[in-house]
N, C-alpha and C positions, 0 to 999 in steps of 0.2 A: 492409465493406460491413454485420454486422449494426448496427453501431454508427450509423450513419446510419438505418437501419432503426428500432431504438430511438426514435434521438432524432424524427424526421419521428412517432412515431405518439406522443411524448410531447408533444410540441409543439401534435399536432391534440387531446389528449384536455383540454389545458389551456387550447385556446381555443377551444371549442366552449364551451361556456356562457359566455362573456366578447362572445363572436360575436350567440350567444341573447340575452342584456342589452343590447347596446349596438349591435345590428344599426338599419337603419333601423325608428322607431317607428309612425307614423301612416301608413297604406298606403288612407286615406281619401281621397275627392273633398272640399274644400272648400268647391265649392260647389255641391255636393248636399247637403253637411253642411247650407247654410244655409236649403237648403228645407226641410229636416225642423226643423231647430231652430225658422223662426219659424212652423211647423205645432205642435211638442209641444213646446219650451222658453222661449219668447219672452215667453210670458205671463206666467210670473215672473219669468224671468233677463232681459225686457228687450230690444229689438231688436238691439243690441249686446253683449249680454253683462255689461250696469252693474249688473242688479238693478232691481228697484221697489222705492224708499227704503218707501214705505207696506205693501204686501206683509211685506216685514223684518219692522217696526213693530210690525204683526197682529200676526206670527207669533213676534214676540219673537226673531227668529233676525238674523244680518249675512247679508246675500249677497253673496260676495265676487266683484267684477269677474271674469269666467272670464277675461282678461288676465292679471289680477297675479300676483306670480311665484309665491307659495301654491298659488294652482289651475295655475299653468306647471310646476309641480316637481315634480306626481302622474306615475305614469308613466301609459302609454295604457290600457293591463288596468285601472286606478284610475279614470282618467273612464270607461272606456268601463261599470265594474259601477254606477260612481255614476249616470249618467245612465239607464241604463238600471233598474236595482233602485232606486236613491234614496240618499238621506244624509240622518240626521238627522229635518226634520218633512218632510222632502222624497218624496212617495213612488215607487213606479214609476210609470214609463211604460212605458205598455201598447203594442203594437201596433207596436213597431221590430224591424226584423230587423236581423240583424250587419249587414251591409252599410251601414245608414242609421246605427245603433251606432259604424263605424267613421268614416262620413262624419259626423257629429256629432263624435268627437274631434276631426278634424283641420279641424272649423268652429272648436274652439276652442282649437285650436293657435296657428289664422291669425290669434286676438284678440289675440295674446301683446305686452303692450307692452315697446316700447322701452326 
């Protein structure tokens, strides 16, 4: 009986980090995220996440499509941080709640190119 208890405890100890990392990532609402995106992000990232070439050229940056493999490979935590705090020449986005950020991440996930 002791052996079963130890095995169960060891499995639980080993699986908890896996479940935390591999669990469902996006908890936001993509439709609500589109509303926030349209107000806070579309001006630079375009209405469908494609980026605005003229802005990218003026800033001398590459604005990747938000549905691209490179963007979609990022974790939800990284997307949330970059969406709210900015990255590179993109400044922070003010006035976002945690729910807004989760919703925007869910919207970005919905743009994934097949």
